[in-house]
LOGU-43581 format. One record per residue: residue number from 0; x, y, z of N, C-alpha, C, O in turn. Coordinates in Angstrom, 3 decimals. Example, Ala and Ser with C-alpha at 12.3 -4.5 7.8 and 13.67 -1.06 7.14 Angstrom:
# LOGU-43581
(r 0 (13.190 -5.690 7.800) (12.300 -4.500 7.800) (13.200 -3.300 7.800) (14.236 -3.319 8.465))
(r 1 (12.850 -2.250 7.080) (13.670 -1.060 7.140) (12.900 0.030 7.870) (13.409 1.138 8.039))
This chain:
# LOGU-43581
(r 0 (-30.021 52.554 -19.979) (-30.098 51.106 -20.168) (-28.796 50.550 -20.745) (-28.308 49.500 -20.326))
(r 1 (-28.235 51.300 -21.741) (-26.988 50.825 -22.327) (-25.869 50.798 -21.295) (-25.034 49.895 -21.278))
(r 2 (-25.876 51.826 -20.422) (-24.837 51.876 -19.385) (-24.960 50.686 -18.436) (-23.946 50.118 -18.030))
(r 3 (-26.177 50.301 -18.080) (-26.395 49.144 -17.203) (-25.905 47.861 -17.872) (-25.266 47.021 -17.238))
(r 4 (-26.213 47.723 -19.158) (-25.782 46.521 -19.893) (-24.272 46.435 -19.957) (-23.695 45.363 -19.773))
(r 5 (-23.623 47.578 -20.220) (-22.153 47.588 -20.277) (-21.552 47.202 -18.937) (-20.575 46.455 -18.878))
(r 6 (-22.142 47.713 -17.860) (-21.632 47.388 -16.519) (-21.787 45.899 -16.224) (-20.866 45.287 -15.684))
(r 7 (-22.933 45.301 -16.567) (-23.156 43.871 -16.330) (-22.198 43.016 -17.133) (-21.643 42.052 -16.605))
(r 8 (-21.990 43.349 -18.410) (-21.065 42.576 -19.251) (-19.644 42.675 -18.714) (-18.911 41.686 -18.677))
(r 9 (-19.265 43.877 -18.300) (-17.918 44.063 -17.752) (-17.721 43.253 -16.479) (-16.648 42.698 -16.245))
(r 10 (-18.763 43.191 -15.660) (-18.685 42.430 -14.405) (-18.524 40.937 -14.670) (-17.721 40.264 -14.024))
(r 11 (-19.311 40.419 -15.643) (-19.247 38.991 -15.971) (-17.884 38.630 -16.538) (-17.319 37.598 -16.179))
(r 12 (-17.347 39.471 -17.424) (-16.044 39.189 -18.024) (-14.924 39.235 -16.998) (-14.029 38.390 -17.015))
(r 13 (-14.969 40.211 -16.112) (-13.928 40.313 -15.080) (-13.989 39.155 -14.105) (-12.955 38.679 -13.637))
(r 14 (-15.211 38.692 -13.791) (-15.369 37.564 -12.870) (-14.847 36.285 -13.487) (-14.216 35.474 -12.809))
(r 15 (-15.111 36.097 -14.790) (-14.663 34.872 -15.442) (-13.162 34.834 -15.586) (-12.563 33.760 -15.538))
(r 16 (-12.530 36.011 -15.766) (-11.068 36.054 -15.888) (-10.401 35.800 -14.545) (-9.395 35.095 -14.471))
(r 17 (-10.967 36.379 -13.471) (-10.341 36.248 -12.151) (-10.602 34.901 -11.499) (-9.824 34.463 -10.651))
(r 18 (-11.706 34.225 -11.888) (-12.028 32.945 -11.261) (-11.057 31.863 -11.720) (-10.700 31.802 -12.896))
(r 19 (-10.637 31.024 -10.807) (-9.740 29.911 -11.101) (-10.394 28.615 -10.667) (-10.915 28.506 -9.557))
(r 20 (-10.362 27.645 -11.547) (-10.970 26.351 -11.234) (-10.115 25.614 -10.213) (-8.900 25.508 -10.379))
(r 21 (-10.739 25.108 -9.169) (-10.040 24.342 -8.150) (-10.091 22.864 -8.512) (-11.155 22.324 -8.813))
(r 22 (-8.924 22.216 -8.480) (-8.834 20.795 -8.803) (-8.036 20.078 -7.730) (-7.293 20.695 -6.967))
(r 23 (-8.202 18.769 -7.686) (-7.479 17.962 -6.711) (-5.982 18.007 -6.957) (-5.198 18.073 -6.010))
(r 24 (-5.576 17.973 -8.228) (-4.162 17.999 -8.600) (-3.924 19.225 -9.464) (-4.532 19.364 -10.525))
(r 25 (-3.041 20.120 -9.019) (-2.718 21.329 -9.760) (-1.300 21.250 -10.313) (-0.441 20.565 -9.756))
(r 26 (-1.067 21.956 -11.410) (0.264 22.015 -11.973) (0.608 20.776 -12.781) (-0.255 19.940 -13.049))
(r 27 (1.873 20.661 -13.170) (2.295 19.509 -13.980) (2.193 18.196 -13.208) (2.354 18.165 -11.988))
(r 28 (1.928 17.137 -13.923) (1.788 15.814 -13.322) (3.047 14.998 -13.579) (3.490 14.863 -14.719))
(r 29 (3.619 14.454 -12.506) (4.757 13.547 -12.621) (4.239 12.118 -12.491) (3.538 11.780 -11.537))
(r 30 (4.592 11.298 -13.453) (4.084 9.929 -13.499) (5.111 8.932 -12.972) (6.318 9.108 -13.137))
(r 31 (4.610 7.901 -12.344) (5.431 6.799 -11.870) (4.575 5.560 -11.746) (3.457 5.508 -12.259))
(r 32 (5.092 4.592 -11.081) (4.332 3.367 -10.880) (5.128 2.366 -10.079) (6.356 2.434 -10.026))
(r 33 (4.431 1.440 -9.459) (5.103 0.399 -8.689) (4.203 -0.811 -8.572) (3.011 -0.761 -8.872))
(r 34 (4.801 -1.891 -8.132) (4.084 -3.122 -7.861) (4.942 -4.007 -6.992) (6.149 -3.798 -6.869))
(r 35 (4.313 -4.999 -6.388) (5.100 -5.886 -5.556) (4.265 -6.882 -4.783) (3.040 -6.772 -4.726))
(r 36 (4.937 -7.860 -4.186) (4.230 -8.896 -3.419) (3.817 -8.402 -2.038) (4.426 -7.500 -1.463))
(r 37 (2.758 -9.029 -1.529) (2.230 -8.690 -0.200) (1.923 -9.983 0.548) (1.400 -10.934 -0.033))
(r 38 (2.247 -10.012 1.823) (1.828 -11.119 2.678) (1.029 -10.529 3.836) (1.420 -9.526 4.433))
(r 39 (-0.099 -11.173 4.141) (-0.972 -10.700 5.208) (-1.175 -11.807 6.242) (-1.297 -12.984 5.905))
(r 40 (-1.206 -11.396 7.502) (-1.462 -12.316 8.607) (-2.794 -11.906 9.225) (-2.947 -10.789 9.720))
(r 41 (-3.749 -12.824 9.186) (-5.111 -12.473 9.540) (-5.803 -13.654 10.204) (-5.152 -14.566 10.713))
(r 42 (-7.129 -13.623 10.193) (-7.946 -14.730 10.678) (-9.072 -15.009 9.700) (-9.646 -14.088 9.119))
(r 43 (-9.382 -16.274 9.524) (-10.550 -16.716 8.771) (-11.279 -17.727 9.643) (-10.724 -18.762 10.012))
(r 44 (-12.499 -17.422 9.961) (-13.309 -18.242 10.873) (-12.586 -18.453 12.208) (-12.552 -19.558 12.750))
(r 45 (-12.013 -17.366 12.717) (-11.312 -17.342 14.009) (-10.094 -18.252 14.045) (-9.657 -18.662 15.120))
(r 46 (-9.539 -18.574 12.872) (-8.319 -19.384 12.795) (-7.236 -18.580 12.087) (-7.522 -17.776 11.200))
(r 47 (-5.978 -18.811 12.494) (-4.859 -18.078 11.913) (-4.804 -18.304 10.411) (-4.885 -19.439 9.941))
(r 48 (-4.664 -17.215 9.662) (-4.676 -17.295 8.207) (-3.531 -16.479 7.617) (-3.240 -15.374 8.075))
(r 49 (-2.897 -17.029 6.609) (-1.859 -16.330 5.846) (-2.381 -16.133 4.427) (-2.761 -17.089 3.751))
(r 50 (-2.392 -14.880 3.991) (-2.827 -14.571 2.633) (-1.661 -13.965 1.875) (-0.929 -13.136 2.414))
(r 51 (-1.488 -14.373 0.635) (-0.412 -13.863 -0.204) (-0.998 -13.296 -1.483) (-2.042 -13.746 -1.956))
(r 52 (-0.323 -12.314 -2.032) (-0.788 -11.699 -3.269) (0.093 -10.530 -3.625) (1.297 -10.545 -3.369))
(r 53 (-0.502 -9.522 -4.213) (0.256 -8.349 -4.607) (-0.651 -7.231 -5.056) (-1.850 -7.422 -5.259))
(r 54 (-0.055 -6.049 -5.209) (-0.815 -4.907 -5.708) (0.155 -3.917 -6.338) (1.369 -4.017 -6.157))
(r 55 (-0.395 -2.962 -7.078) (0.419 -1.934 -7.703) (-0.436 -1.100 -8.629) (-1.635 -1.338 -8.773))
(r 56 (0.197 -0.106 -9.265) (-0.558 0.738 -10.166) (0.194 1.981 -10.567) (1.417 2.060 -10.449))
(r 57 (-0.560 2.951 -11.042) (-0.054 4.225 -11.543) (0.123 5.188 -10.376) (-0.806 5.398 -9.596))
(r 58 (1.320 5.780 -10.250) (1.639 6.713 -9.175) (1.671 8.132 -9.729) (2.408 8.418 -10.673))
(r 59 (0.874 9.017 -9.143) (0.739 10.392 -9.611) (1.402 11.330 -8.607) (1.060 11.334 -7.425))
(r 60 (2.362 12.131 -9.097) (3.047 13.129 -8.254) (3.602 12.531 -6.964) (3.572 13.169 -5.912))
(r 61 (4.102 11.318 -7.052) (4.791 10.633 -5.950) (3.876 10.285 -4.773) (4.343 9.699 -3.796))
(r 62 (2.589 10.630 -4.841) (1.743 10.488 -3.662) (0.442 9.730 -3.872) (-0.005 9.025 -2.968))
(r 63 (-0.186 9.859 -5.057) (-1.484 9.224 -5.285) (-1.319 8.008 -6.191) (-0.767 8.118 -7.286))
(r 64 (-1.791 6.858 -5.741) (-1.713 5.638 -6.529) (-3.112 5.135 -6.865) (-3.983 5.053 -6.000))
(r 65 (-3.309 4.800 -8.136) (-4.540 4.177 -8.605) (-4.156 2.860 -9.249) (-3.387 2.849 -10.210))
(r 66 (-4.671 1.750 -8.743) (-4.274 0.456 -9.276) (-5.199 -0.654 -8.844) (-6.405 -0.456 -8.694))
(r 67 (-4.630 -1.809 -8.646) (-5.409 -2.971 -8.249) (-4.568 -3.950 -7.475) (-3.340 -3.867 -7.457))
(r 68 (-5.252 -4.890 -6.828) (-4.547 -5.896 -6.049) (-5.425 -7.110 -5.814) (-6.640 -7.069 -6.011))
(r 69 (-4.790 -8.188 -5.391) (-5.525 -9.405 -5.104) (-4.778 -10.295 -4.144) (-3.547 -10.292 -4.117))
(r 70 (-5.528 -11.075 -3.337) (-4.935 -11.900 -2.290) (-5.686 -13.219 -2.165) (-6.888 -13.293 -2.416))
(r 71 (-4.953 -14.256 -1.771) (-5.567 -15.556 -1.588) (-5.014 -16.268 -0.372) (-3.862 -16.068 0.011))
(r 72 (-5.848 -17.103 0.233) (-5.458 -17.884 1.408) (-4.465 -18.967 0.993) (-4.715 -19.710 0.045))
(r 73 (-3.336 -19.056 1.704) (-2.303 -20.023 1.320) (-2.126 -21.161 2.328) (-1.618 -22.222 1.966))
(r 74 (-2.531 -20.965 3.574) (-2.409 -22.069 4.526) (-3.717 -22.852 4.589) (-4.770 -22.349 4.196))
(r 75 (-3.645 -24.060 5.075) (-4.798 -24.958 5.106) (-5.644 -24.697 6.351) (-5.174 -24.844 7.479))
(r 76 (-6.890 -24.310 6.127) (-7.855 -24.141 7.215) (-9.000 -25.110 6.960) (-9.690 -25.010 5.945))
(r 77 (-9.198 -26.033 7.869) (-10.235 -27.047 7.676) (-11.624 -26.456 7.857) (-11.857 -25.616 8.725))
(r 78 (-12.531 -26.913 7.022) (-13.925 -26.485 7.114) (-14.569 -27.088 8.358) (-14.072 -28.083 8.886))
(r 79 (-15.659 -26.507 8.829) (-16.383 -27.090 9.967) (-16.797 -28.524 9.676) (-17.094 -28.864 8.531))
(r 80 (-16.819 -29.358 10.693) (-17.173 -30.769 10.533) (-18.567 -30.928 9.938) (-18.826 -31.872 9.191))
(r 81 (-19.458 -30.006 10.271) (-20.820 -30.077 9.742) (-20.845 -29.963 8.228) (-21.690 -30.577 7.576))
(r 82 (-19.926 -29.180 7.657) (-19.874 -29.038 6.208) (-19.471 -30.348 5.543) (-19.955 -30.673 4.459))
(r 83 (-18.595 -31.092 6.184) (-18.163 -32.392 5.654) (-19.360 -33.339 5.528) (-19.521 -34.010 4.509))
(r 84 (-20.173 -33.389 6.540) (-21.352 -34.271 6.505) (-22.425 -33.728 5.557) (-23.123 -34.495 4.894))
(r 85 (-22.545 -32.428 5.502) (-23.564 -31.818 4.646) (-23.320 -32.124 3.167) (-24.248 -32.476 2.439))
(r 86 (-22.064 -31.989 2.730) (-21.747 -32.233 1.327) (-21.463 -33.701 1.038) (-21.412 -34.101 -0.125))
(r 87 (-21.279 -34.501 2.067) (-21.069 -35.931 1.877) (-19.789 -36.278 1.161) (-19.754 -37.257 0.416))
(r 88 (-18.732 -35.509 1.360) (-17.454 -35.773 0.697) (-16.655 -36.810 1.469) (-16.751 -36.871 2.695))
(r 89 (-15.865 -37.629 0.776) (-15.079 -38.654 1.457) (-13.825 -38.099 2.110) (-13.180 -38.787 2.901))
(r 90 (-13.471 -36.852 1.784) (-12.255 -36.260 2.328) (-12.603 -35.053 3.192) (-13.694 -34.491 3.091))
(r 91 (-11.660 -34.669 4.037) (-11.843 -33.473 4.853) (-11.862 -32.245 3.948) (-11.011 -32.092 3.072))
(r 92 (-12.829 -31.389 4.168) (-12.936 -30.164 3.382) (-12.036 -29.073 3.951) (-11.835 -28.977 5.162))
(r 93 (-11.502 -28.259 3.056) (-10.727 -27.085 3.442) (-11.416 -25.837 2.910) (-12.189 -25.898 1.953))
(r 94 (-11.125 -24.700 3.545) (-11.698 -23.433 3.120) (-10.810 -22.803 2.057) (-9.600 -22.674 2.245))
(r 95 (-11.411 -22.415 0.947) (-10.729 -21.664 -0.104) (-11.254 -20.226 -0.059) (-12.463 -20.001 -0.006))
(r 96 (-10.332 -19.256 -0.081) (-10.733 -17.869 0.134) (-9.796 -16.934 -0.616) (-8.575 -17.068 -0.528))
(r 97 (-10.370 -15.984 -1.355) (-9.563 -15.004 -2.063) (-10.390 -13.805 -2.470) (-11.615 -13.885 -2.550))
(r 98 (-9.723 -12.692 -2.726) (-10.432 -11.474 -3.121) (-9.474 -10.514 -3.821) (-8.256 -10.683 -3.762))
(r 99 (-10.041 -9.502 -4.484) (-9.240 -8.498 -5.162) (-10.114 -7.365 -5.642) (-11.338 -7.420 -5.522))
(r 100 (-9.480 -6.323 -6.192) (-10.246 -5.197 -6.685) (-9.416 -3.958 -6.892) (-8.189 -4.014 -6.975))
(r 101 (-10.106 -2.832 -6.975) (-9.491 -1.524 -7.155) (-8.803 -1.097 -5.859) (-9.349 -1.272 -4.769))
(r 102 (-7.593 -0.533 -5.990) (-6.850 -0.036 -4.833) (-6.527 1.440 -5.048) (-5.992 1.820 -6.090))
(r 103 (-6.855 2.267 -4.058) (-6.496 3.678 -4.038) (-5.588 3.915 -2.838) (-5.890 3.471 -1.730))
(r 104 (-4.471 4.619 -3.057) (-3.508 4.817 -1.969) (-2.975 6.245 -1.980) (-2.724 6.820 -3.038))
(r 105 (-2.807 6.804 -0.789) (-2.143 8.099 -0.620) (-0.879 7.879 0.202) (-0.921 7.258 1.265))
(r 106 (0.243 8.388 -0.294) (1.544 8.269 0.371) (1.948 9.655 0.843) (2.164 10.554 0.031))
(r 107 (2.049 9.829 2.150) (2.376 11.127 2.720) (3.875 11.322 2.872) (4.581 10.414 3.310))
(r 108 (4.366 12.509 2.511) (5.778 12.882 2.648) (6.698 11.792 2.098) (7.539 11.269 2.828))
(r 109 (6.547 11.444 0.816) (7.284 10.301 0.261) (8.792 10.479 0.204) (9.515 9.491 0.073))
(r 110 (9.296 11.725 0.299) (10.739 11.944 0.236) (11.445 11.669 1.559) (12.670 11.557 1.593))
(r 111 (10.695 11.561 2.636) (11.299 11.256 3.934) (11.690 9.779 4.007) (11.066 8.931 3.370))
(r 112 (12.720 9.487 4.785) (13.192 8.104 4.902) (12.085 7.180 5.373) (11.888 6.103 4.810))
(r 113 (11.365 7.594 6.399) (10.207 6.848 6.905) (8.990 7.758 6.808) (9.030 8.893 7.284))
(r 114 (7.922 7.283 6.207) (6.716 8.085 6.038) (5.500 7.170 6.154) (5.630 5.991 6.482))
(r 115 (4.326 7.720 5.884) (3.102 6.951 6.102) (2.333 6.774 4.801) (2.574 7.473 3.816))
(r 116 (1.400 5.824 4.818) (0.512 5.611 3.682) (-0.853 5.160 4.191) (-0.955 4.478 5.210))
(r 117 (-1.890 5.548 3.471) (-3.247 5.074 3.742) (-3.842 4.617 2.421) (-3.589 5.223 1.380))
(r 118 (-4.627 3.557 2.459) (-5.165 3.006 1.214) (-6.502 2.334 1.476) (-6.930 2.167 2.618))
(r 119 (-7.145 1.955 0.384) (-8.404 1.215 0.477) (-8.550 0.335 -0.750) (-8.303 0.770 -1.875))
(r 120 (-8.954 -0.906 -0.524) (-9.286 -1.834 -1.603) (-10.802 -1.986 -1.643) (-11.437 -2.207 -0.612))
(r 121 (-11.372 -1.867 -2.825) (-12.809 -2.046 -3.030) (-12.986 -3.075 -4.137) (-12.539 -2.857 -5.263))
(r 122 (-13.634 -4.192 -3.828) (-13.747 -5.219 -4.851) (-14.663 -6.363 -4.465) (-15.683 -6.176 -3.802))
(r 123 (-14.277 -7.543 -4.893) (-15.093 -8.735 -4.670) (-14.177 -9.935 -4.490) (-12.976 -9.873 -4.752))
(r 124 (-14.776 -11.024 -4.037) (-13.995 -12.233 -3.816) (-14.882 -13.458 -3.799) (-16.074 -13.397 -4.101))
(r 125 (-14.271 -14.569 -3.438) (-15.004 -15.818 -3.371) (-14.523 -16.681 -2.223) (-13.348 -16.644 -1.857))
(r 126 (-15.432 -17.456 -1.657) (-15.101 -18.390 -0.590) (-15.799 -19.707 -0.904) (-16.911 -19.721 -1.431))
(r 127 (-15.137 -20.810 -0.579) (-15.736 -22.101 -0.869) (-15.082 -23.225 -0.090) (-14.106 -23.024 0.633))
(r 128 (-15.643 -24.409 -0.255) (-15.094 -25.622 0.335) (-14.522 -26.487 -0.787) (-15.063 -26.523 -1.892))
(r 129 (-13.444 -27.169 -0.498) (-12.869 -28.076 -1.476) (-11.958 -29.084 -0.809) (-11.716 -29.013 0.396))
(r 130 (-11.454 -30.023 -1.594) (-10.547 -31.031 -1.051) (-9.745 -31.640 -2.193) (-10.119 -31.529 -3.360))
(r 131 (-8.648 -32.277 -1.841) (-7.821 -32.992 -2.806) (-8.265 -34.452 -2.826) (-8.041 -35.162 -1.846))
(r 132 (-8.884 -34.923 -3.903) (-9.414 -36.287 -3.919) (-8.341 -37.372 -4.015) (-8.598 -38.528 -3.679))
(r 133 (-7.149 -37.009 -4.466) (-6.082 -38.009 -4.569) (-4.758 -37.316 -4.303) (-4.725 -36.216 -3.752))
(r 134 (-3.672 -37.956 -4.693) (-2.359 -37.429 -4.372) (-1.782 -36.531 -5.463) (-0.633 -36.102 -5.358))
(r 135 (-2.548 -36.242 -6.496) (-2.070 -35.276 -7.476) (-2.437 -33.873 -7.010) (-2.952 -33.694 -5.907))
(r 136 (-2.172 -32.881 -7.851) (-2.367 -31.493 -7.445) (-3.699 -30.904 -7.901) (-3.865 -29.684 -7.905))
(r 137 (-4.635 -31.743 -8.277) (-5.927 -31.232 -8.731) (-6.847 -31.053 -7.532) (-7.141 -31.997 -6.799))
(r 138 (-7.289 -29.819 -7.356) (-8.150 -29.489 -6.220) (-9.600 -29.557 -6.665) (-9.953 -29.038 -7.724))
(r 139 (-10.439 -30.193 -5.862) (-11.841 -30.384 -6.230) (-12.729 -29.362 -5.535) (-12.682 -29.200 -4.315))
(r 140 (-13.534 -28.679 -6.333) (-14.634 -27.889 -5.798) (-15.645 -27.673 -6.910) (-15.385 -28.023 -8.061))
(r 141 (-16.791 -27.103 -6.578) (-17.783 -26.773 -7.597) (-18.641 -25.620 -7.111) (-18.481 -25.146 -5.986))
(r 142 (-19.560 -25.169 -7.970) (-20.350 -23.986 -7.653) (-21.215 -24.180 -6.416) (-21.521 -23.212 -5.721))
(r 143 (-21.614 -25.412 -6.132) (-22.449 -25.659 -4.956) (-21.684 -25.452 -3.657) (-22.281 -25.303 -2.591))
(r 144 (-20.357 -25.443 -3.755) (-19.533 -25.333 -2.558) (-18.950 -23.935 -2.384) (-18.068 -23.758 -1.544))
(r 145 (-19.400 -22.939 -3.136) (-18.751 -21.629 -3.103) (-19.760 -20.490 -3.133) (-20.941 -20.684 -3.422))
(r 146 (-19.257 -19.288 -2.822) (-20.089 -18.093 -2.813) (-19.213 -16.879 -3.096) (-18.057 -16.820 -2.676))
(r 147 (-19.781 -15.909 -3.817) (-19.100 -14.645 -4.054) (-19.463 -13.653 -2.946) (-20.450 -13.846 -2.236))
(r 148 (-18.666 -12.597 -2.800) (-18.944 -11.583 -1.785) (-18.327 -10.250 -2.195) (-17.471 -10.193 -3.077))
(r 149 (-18.773 -9.184 -1.543) (-18.207 -7.847 -1.677) (-17.197 -7.632 -0.561) (-17.383 -8.123 0.553))
(r 150 (-16.111 -6.887 -0.862) (-15.099 -6.630 0.162) (-14.634 -5.183 0.109) (-14.453 -4.610 -0.965))
(r 151 (-14.446 -4.609 1.285) (-13.858 -3.282 1.461) (-12.758 -3.407 2.503) (-12.993 -3.916 3.599))
(r 152 (-11.549 -2.943 2.163) (-10.425 -3.123 3.085) (-9.577 -1.853 3.166) (-8.688 -1.660 2.337))
(r 153 (-9.836 -0.981 4.151) (-8.956 0.170 4.384) (-7.687 -0.270 5.107) (-7.692 -1.263 5.835))
(r 154 (-6.600 0.475 4.901) (-5.322 0.116 5.504) (-4.516 1.365 5.817) (-4.703 2.410 5.193))
(r 155 (-3.621 1.251 6.784) (-2.694 2.321 7.138) (-1.364 1.688 7.495) (-1.314 0.662 8.173))
(r 156 (-0.272 2.315 7.028) (1.024 1.714 7.286) (2.154 2.714 7.314) (1.967 3.898 7.031))
(r 157 (3.332 2.222 7.660) (4.568 2.998 7.636) (5.459 2.441 6.539) (5.510 1.232 6.313))
(r 158 (6.162 3.346 5.860) (6.954 2.946 4.693) (8.396 3.411 4.834) (8.659 4.522 5.296))
(r 159 (9.331 2.547 4.429) (10.762 2.828 4.503) (11.347 2.888 3.100) (11.190 1.949 2.319))
(r 160 (12.021 3.986 2.775) (12.708 4.097 1.493) (14.054 3.382 1.589) (14.982 3.891 2.218))
(r 161 (14.164 2.220 0.978) (15.412 1.442 1.001) (16.352 1.939 -0.081) (17.503 2.273 0.201))
(r 162 (15.871 1.993 -1.328) (16.609 2.580 -2.443) (15.639 3.452 -3.225) (14.482 3.603 -2.833))
(r 163 (16.104 4.026 -4.326) (15.230 4.883 -5.130) (14.135 4.081 -5.835) (13.123 4.645 -6.250))
(r 164 (14.333 2.783 -5.970) (13.345 1.960 -6.670) (12.754 0.856 -5.796) (12.015 0.011 -6.300))
(r 165 (13.064 0.844 -4.486) (12.602 -0.236 -3.610) (12.183 0.333 -2.264) (12.930 1.080 -1.632))
(r 166 (10.971 -0.032 -1.831) (10.456 0.398 -0.540) (9.809 -0.781 0.187) (9.320 -1.722 -0.439))
(r 167 (9.816 -0.712 1.512) (9.154 -1.714 2.340) (8.056 -1.015 3.130) (8.292 0.015 3.763))
(r 168 (6.860 -1.582 3.088) (5.713 -1.000 3.761) (5.073 -2.042 4.668) (4.842 -3.177 4.252))
(r 169 (4.792 -1.663 5.884) (4.127 -2.567 6.816) (3.055 -1.834 7.594) (3.202 -0.649 7.892))
(r 170 (1.979 -2.529 7.926) (0.914 -1.861 8.653) (-0.231 -2.793 8.978) (-0.054 -4.008 9.069))
(r 171 (-1.410 -2.213 9.152) (-2.600 -2.983 9.489) (-3.728 -2.617 8.538) (-3.755 -1.520 7.981))
(r 172 (-4.648 -3.537 8.361) (-5.834 -3.299 7.546) (-7.019 -4.006 8.198) (-6.858 -4.861 9.069))
(r 173 (-8.199 -3.626 7.752) (-9.393 -4.330 8.219) (-10.209 -4.760 7.013) (-10.618 -3.927 6.204))
(r 174 (-10.443 -6.040 6.893) (-11.186 -6.624 5.770) (-12.656 -6.755 6.160) (-13.007 -7.523 7.056))
(r 175 (-13.512 -5.994 5.471) (-14.945 -6.031 5.731) (-15.626 -6.770 4.580) (-15.585 -6.316 3.436))
(r 176 (-16.247 -7.902 4.882) (-16.879 -8.755 3.872) (-18.393 -8.702 4.030) (-18.910 -8.728 5.147))
(r 177 (-19.099 -8.628 2.904) (-20.561 -8.629 2.908) (-21.070 -9.448 1.734) (-20.483 -9.429 0.652))
(r 178 (-22.168 -10.171 1.953) (-22.810 -10.910 0.872) (-22.407 -12.357 0.726) (-22.894 -13.033 -0.180))
(r 179 (-21.527 -12.865 1.590) (-21.137 -14.278 1.504) (-22.299 -15.167 1.945) (-22.907 -14.934 2.990))
(r 180 (-22.599 -16.181 1.146) (-23.690 -17.101 1.456) (-23.192 -18.529 1.286) (-23.285 -19.115 0.207))
(r 181 (-22.673 -19.064 2.355) (-22.132 -20.418 2.363) (-22.461 -21.044 3.711) (-22.264 -20.401 4.741))
(r 182 (-22.959 -22.283 3.736) (-23.294 -22.905 5.017) (-22.107 -22.922 5.987) (-21.006 -23.337 5.624))
(r 183 (-22.339 -22.475 7.201) (-21.383 -22.485 8.307) (-20.232 -21.506 8.133) (-19.240 -21.592 8.857))
(r 184 (-20.341 -20.586 7.196) (-19.385 -19.484 7.088) (-20.177 -18.193 6.917) (-20.941 -18.045 5.963))
(r 185 (-19.990 -17.269 7.841) (-20.712 -15.996 7.801) (-19.777 -14.875 7.366) (-18.568 -15.070 7.243))
(r 186 (-20.354 -13.701 7.135) (-19.539 -12.543 6.782) (-18.548 -12.197 7.884) (-17.418 -11.798 7.604))
(r 187 (-18.973 -12.350 9.141) (-18.074 -12.048 10.258) (-16.921 -13.046 10.338) (-15.851 -12.702 10.839))
(r 188 (-17.117 -14.281 9.852) (-16.037 -15.265 9.826) (-14.933 -14.860 8.859) (-13.776 -15.244 9.030))
(r 189 (-15.294 -14.082 7.840) (-14.333 -13.673 6.811) (-13.808 -12.265 7.023) (-12.785 -11.894 6.447))
(r 190 (-14.497 -11.468 7.847) (-14.052 -10.110 8.154) (-13.064 -10.161 9.305) (-13.305 -10.832 10.308))
(r 191 (-11.938 -9.444 9.160) (-10.926 -9.538 10.207) (-9.873 -8.449 10.058) (-9.652 -7.918 8.969))
(r 192 (-9.234 -8.130 11.168) (-8.051 -7.282 11.180) (-6.876 -8.070 10.618) (-6.771 -9.277 10.837))
(r 193 (-5.995 -7.390 9.898) (-4.823 -8.052 9.314) (-3.589 -7.196 9.539) (-3.663 -5.968 9.567))
(r 194 (-2.462 -7.859 9.696) (-1.175 -7.194 9.630) (-0.536 -7.563 8.298) (-0.654 -8.706 7.856))
(r 195 (0.136 -6.619 7.654) (0.662 -6.914 6.323) (2.090 -6.408 6.157) (2.541 -5.518 6.878))
(r 196 (2.781 -6.989 5.203) (4.139 -6.569 4.824) (4.209 -6.552 3.312) (3.879 -7.543 2.660))
(r 197 (4.642 -5.422 2.744) (4.685 -5.225 1.307) (6.082 -4.850 0.859) (6.778 -4.092 1.534))
(r 198 (6.491 -5.388 -0.288) (7.760 -5.030 -0.915) (7.440 -4.348 -2.239) (6.958 -4.987 -3.175))
(r 199 (7.711 -3.046 -2.311) (7.366 -2.252 -3.491) (8.571 -2.063 -4.403) (9.660 -1.725 -3.941))
(r 200 (8.373 -2.280 -5.696) (9.415 -2.053 -6.684) (8.849 -1.162 -7.782) (7.760 -1.423 -8.293))
(r 201 (9.581 -0.111 -8.150) (9.095 0.734 -9.222) (9.742 2.089 -9.267) (10.817 2.309 -8.710))
(r 202 (9.059 3.007 -9.950) (9.490 4.390 -10.082) (8.628 5.232 -9.169) (7.435 5.416 -9.412))
(r 203 (9.247 5.744 -8.110) (8.498 6.482 -7.110) (8.657 8.002 -7.255) (8.079 8.760 -6.476))
């Protein structure tokens, strides 16, 4: 019996010494970070839309980025005529649209002059109707004219190393919206393919 116990203990100890924990990131971690402006060309309610914003975050081992980003509609897209009559506003309504959230990105072969990146944004946003009641810069809207939504936006692009601290990234993304509840605007009106251009500044 003692011999059996000794053999079992020896087996357990040898197994624990030889076993190695597998992790996503092995070895020393090199830290960096970047951020920068982004412009996107897309569609909102089947109309040409320009969205501007930015993103950035913590860069791990030159390849994995954990951060955040946000974007908003910058060109004027008029609301459906039915919305104007429904809300009874004296001015033409425009669509207000924006979103943001957590961004995860993988940068492949970052030391090459031209390389690739894939990312995903997971977050929330808001859409609403509003108008400028006079000639000042105060924009009118209220809770009755808006709705929150969930958004998921995967993206893939090509990246150019311009300098050691500056990169240009361009590619395509798809914005998937769910949960929007606003008269005459559906989730499909806000979901769309986008082309984007990013200017990254930081420590890569």
